[in-house]
MARDREN-790197 format. One line per field, with one value per residue (C-alpha): z, x, y. Coordinates in steps of 0.001 Angstrom, whole numbers, plus 500000, padded with zeros to 6 digits. Example, Ala and Ser with C-alpha at 12.3 -4.5 7.8 and 13.67 -1.06 7.14 Angstrom:
c3 507800|507140 $
c1 512300|513670 $
c2 495500|498940 $
***
This chain:
c3 463170|464592|468294|469633|473037|474547|477459|477800|479236|482930|485483|487701|490953|494197|495896|495947|495803|493127|493020|493565|493054|490752|490404|488910|491322|492302|491404|487908|488010|484914|485063|484062|484433|487125|485838|482174|480257|476680|474667|477106|474736|474543|477024|478181|480231|481390|484235|487479|489181|492808|493889|496560|499798|498181|495351|497932|499756|496412|495908|499372|498778|495492|497245|500069|497655|495303|496165|495349|491893|490480|488461|485710|484882|488557|490436|493674|493924|496399|499992|502095|503588|501732|503440|506779|505481|505867|509119|512587|513960|517000|518510|516934|513407|514029|514907|511807|509696|511019|510160|506630|506099|507322|505159|502004|502491|503095|499989|497490|498623|498895|498975|502598|506007|508457|511920|513432|512384|514913|514310|516212|516017|515775|516292|516154|512609|511555|510537|511484|511715|510865|511873|509789|510648|507798|506964|503396|503055|499567|500955|503585|505975|506089|508771|507761|509700|507707|508891|506929|507401|506334|505947|503407|500890|501033|502417|502190|503638|505492 $
c1 690881|687573|687178|683796|682567|679403|678260|674627|675103|674291|677028|676991|677238|675387|674882|678377|680083|681103|679244|681575|679508|676560|674354|670978|668067|667324|663634|664527|662300|661916|661844|663519|667291|668729|669656|668804|668473|668928|665913|663743|660770|660608|659500|662736|662339|665420|666413|666709|670099|671174|674334|677011|675674|672565|674672|676817|673729|672456|675773|675589|672061|673170|676149|674057|671445|673980|675163|678719|678831|675809|677910|679355|682282|683059|682096|683768|681553|678694|678034|676854|674039|671309|672046|670900|667336|666831|668738|667189|667129|669405|672416|675031|673639|673185|676867|677833|675574|677379|680732|679501|678336|681646|683675|681695|682035|685780|686174|683980|683234|686517|684750|683688|685075|682894|682656|680173|677821|675088|672663|669384|667355|663572|662600|658860|659080|661972|664189|667286|667660|671137|672446|675465|677631|679952|682424|682839|686337|685706|682772|684832|684665|680885|679514|676320|674083|671763|669364|668426|666317|667075|663967|662400|662338|666119|668122|666407|667479|664635 $
c2 419163|420400|420951|419808|420905|419489|421569|420526|417016|416525|416189|413110|414989|415033|418373|419810|416418|413964|410661|407779|404595|403832|400763|399894|399975|396367|396476|397769|400830|402956|406726|409943|409619|411847|415324|414727|417984|416816|415653|417586|417585|413783|411177|409604|406425|404652|402377|404321|404188|404328|406077|405834|404281|402810|401347|399551|398263|396916|395159|393595|392357|390769|389190|387719|386327|384716|381225|380240|378659|380523|382979|380839|383127|383759|380569|381659|384765|384607|383754|380853|382933|381046|377747|379192|379516|375770|375246|375550|379103|379071|380836|378563|378958|382685|383026|381025|383268|386343|384765|383917|387505|388895|386506|387237|390998|390725|388570|390400|393950|395879|399264|398859|397997|396093|397568|395102|392319|391528|388662|388312|385109|385043|381418|382146|383559|381305|384223|386157|389923|391218|394651|395570|398575|399470|402212|403462|404994|406453|408434|410238|407295|407434|405160|403368|400994|398763|396100|393035|389945|386407|384276|381935|384836|385251|388160|391543|394880|396580 $
***
């Protein structure tokens, strides 16, 4: 039997470390795939991917913008975050929003641990700002703080 060795394919590694998580970029950008060396003489457009921390942030944004029941094959997937868009912006609803975010992460995102969820209300603009401190054990317990806004456009990380 013949032994075939392919040595010219790119490695999926960050600088000195192995990439752990991969996801498509949410805005579906096209470009040169990361580290591609084969077919170098041709124009090679592909969907651009995000890795590790950014892949997890993408997953969280998808989770917060998916209502329960929207995924036909997984009707329990999603969060109740969207319902707060149409409720009055106040402290009670802000606290409930924080609880909904925490519950959805605990239920559907096992790759992270939540350190804190802080919700700030902005009654004048009818939106909430959410600071989320998370720990990613698979990335050497990396601690990440992300900020998102919930308004009439949905939940978006800023």
